[in-house]
MIRO-37844 format. One record per residue (C-alpha): x, y, z; residue in one letter. Coordinates in steps of 0.25 Angstrom, whole numbers, padded with zeros to 4 digits, always signed. Layout:
BEGIN
XYZA;...
! end
This chain:
BEGIN
-0056-0010-0004M;-0048-0019+0005N;-0043-0034+0002L;-0039-0045+0012V;-0025-0050+0009Q;-0027-0044-0005G;-0039-0054-0008D;-0048-0047-0018Y;-0059-0057-0014A;-0058-0051+0000Q;-0060-0036-0003E;-0068-0026+0005T;-0073-0013-0001V;-0072-0002+0010F;-0076+0009+0001S;-0080+0011-0013D;-0074+0025-0014D;-0059+0024-0012P;-0057+0039-0014V;-0066+0043-0003T;-0060+0032+0006Q;-0046+0037+0003A;-0050+0051+0006E;-0056+0046+0020T;-0043+0039+0023W;-0035+0051+0019W;-0043+0060+0028E;-0041+0051+0039A;-0026+0051+0037L;-0027+0066+0039G;-0022+0067+0025K;-0009+0061+0028Q;-0003+0048+0025G;-0007+0040+0012I;-0019+0033+0007V;-0016+0019+0002H;-0023+0015-0010I;-0023+0001-0017V;-0030-0001-0031D;-0034-0015-0029L;-0040-0015-0043D;-0028-0010-0049G;-0019-0020-0042A;-0027-0031-0049M;-0029-0024-0062E;-0015-0019-0063G;-0018-0004-0065Y;-0023+0008-0057C;-0038+0007-0055C;-0040+0019-0046V;-0034+0031-0054D;-0047+0039-0052K;-0047+0037-0037E;-0032+0041-0036L;-0035+0054-0043L;-0046+0057-0033A;-0037+0054-0022L;-0027+0064-0028Q;-0038+0075-0029D;-0041+0073-0014L;-0027+0074-0010G;-0025+0060-0004I;-0011+0055-0003R;-0012+0040-0008Y;-0004+0029-0013E;-0009+0018-0022V;-0006+0004-0027G;-0013-0007-0035G;-0011-0009-0050G;+0000+0001-0052I;+0009-0007-0062R;+0014+0002-0072D;+0020+0016-0073M;+0007+0022-0079D;-0001+0018-0067T;+0010+0023-0058V;+0009+0037-0065D;-0006+0037-0064T;-0006+0034-0049V;+0005+0044-0046M;-0002+0054-0055G;-0015+0052-0047S;-0008+0058-0035G;-0003+0045-0028A;+0007+0048-0017D;+0012+0033-0019R;+0011+0023-0030V;+0011+0009-0025I;+0017-0002-0034L;+0015-0017-0030G;+0014-0027-0041T;+0021-0018-0051A;+0033-0016-0042A;+0035-0031-0041H;+0033-0034-0056N;+0038-0021-0062D;+0051-0016-0055P;+0054-0006-0066D;+0040+0000-0064L;+0043+0002-0049L;+0056+0008-0052K;+0050+0017-0062Q;+0039+0022-0053A;+0048+0024-0042C;+0057+0033-0051A;+0046+0041-0056K;+0038+0043-0042Y;+0049+0042-0032P;+0044+0040-0018G;+0030+0038-0023K;+0031+0023-0026V;+0027+0012-0016A;+0028-0003-0018V;+0017-0011-0012G;+0023-0024-0008I;+0011-0034-0005D;+0016-0047+0001A;+0010-0060+0005R;+0019-0069+0014A;+0031-0060+0011G;+0029-0061-0005K;+0025-0050-0014V;+0011-0051-0019S;+0006-0044-0032L;-0006-0040-0040A;-0015-0036-0029A;-0010-0048-0021W;-0014-0058-0031L;+0000-0062-0035E;+0010-0067-0026D;+0025-0067-0028T;+0038-0073-0023D;+0044-0059-0021T;+0048-0057-0007D;+0042-0044-0001A;+0054-0039+0006V;+0063-0041-0006A;+0053-0034-0015F;+0053-0022-0005A;+0068-0021-0007K;+0066-0021-0022Q;+0055-0010-0023V;+0064-0001-0013E;+0075-0002-0023Q;+0066+0001-0035A;+0062+0014-0028G;+0049+0012-0021A;+0047+0022-0010A;+0038+0013-0001R;+0034-0001+0001I;+0019-0004+0005I;+0020-0018+0011Y;+0007-0026+0012T;+0006-0040+0018D;-0005-0046+0010I;-0009-0057+0021L;-0011-0045+0031S;-0019-0036+0022D;-0033-0035+0025G;-0032-0045+0036M;-0033-0035+0048M;-0023-0043+0055K;-0011-0034+0055G;+0000-0031+0046P;+0012-0040+0043N;+0023-0032+0050Y;+0034-0041+0049D;+0033-0042+0033A;+0032-0027+0033T;+0044-0025+0041R;+0052-0034+0033A;+0049-0026+0020V;+0051-0012+0027A;+0065-0017+0033E;+0069-0021+0019A;+0068-0008+0013V;+0071+0007+0015G;+0058+0013+0010I;+0045+0014+0019P;+0035+0003+0020V;+0020+0003+0021T;+0014-0008+0029L;+0001-0013+0023S;-0009-0024+0026G;-0016-0029+0039G;-0016-0017+0047V;-0029-0019+0056S;-0026-0012+0069S;-0020+0000+0076L;-0010-0010+0082D;-0006-0014+0068N;-0002+0000+0065I;+0005+0002+0079R;+0013-0011+0076D;+0017-0006+0062A;+0024+0006+0069R;+0035-0004+0072A;+0038-0006+0057L;+0041+0009+0056E;+0056+0007+0059A;+0056-0003+0047A;+0051+0007+0037G;+0036+0005+0038V;+0030+0019+0038D;+0015+0017+0033E;+0004+0008+0035I;-0008+0005+0026I;-0021+0003+0033I;-0033-0002+0025G;-0043-0012+0030R;-0042-0008+0044A;-0046+0006+0042L;-0058+0002+0033Y;-0063-0008+0044L;-0061+0003+0054G;-0051-0004+0063A;-0045+0009+0066F;-0045+0023+0060T;-0034+0030+0052I;-0032+0040+0064A;-0030+0028+0073E;-0020+0022+0063A;-0012+0034+0062I;-0011+0035+0078A;-0007+0021+0079A;+0004+0023+0068A;+0009+0035+0075N;+0010+0029+0088G;
! end
């Protein structure tokens, strides 16, 4: 399922079998990289709603990261125990800094923080709750807490198929010393080629969703564009 600018009223269901879809992407990636999973129901409900699917991915040997609704240590343990390569904290990282520190200490190198921003301000709870927290300042805080990576999503770009917010992503990446993943708005191979200019700032991964589902390009083409 994919949303437009995080709006649940503008959802599109591309597959009713997320495990098979993840396996398809994993095979297309040549069993390299990582499959990005967002538990949208979990993000709204506040707990993991896809634990069975995660165990299935583990059985298939798929390397994946997952976020959405992970707001306590028990859920972090459940996700990591299901074979996740990375657990992504978003709302919890903002509202419960102690949880972030605890998770980072228990799973060093495995905790990413998803910073979802609307006009430069952090948004929480499946993008339903806006805050006055500056995204760049928050990025510095989560790095200090021990996060291994930041996944930066520009909400106003997400699902719009009009290109990422390169400037905002660069600002976050230049503010921290940990790697940053660009997310939101990738709609063409030129977007991927242009994102290579952010590599020097610390952006080393790109999340692509809607463009792949719509057939704008293939994973093989995306990899070729990323590699130059």
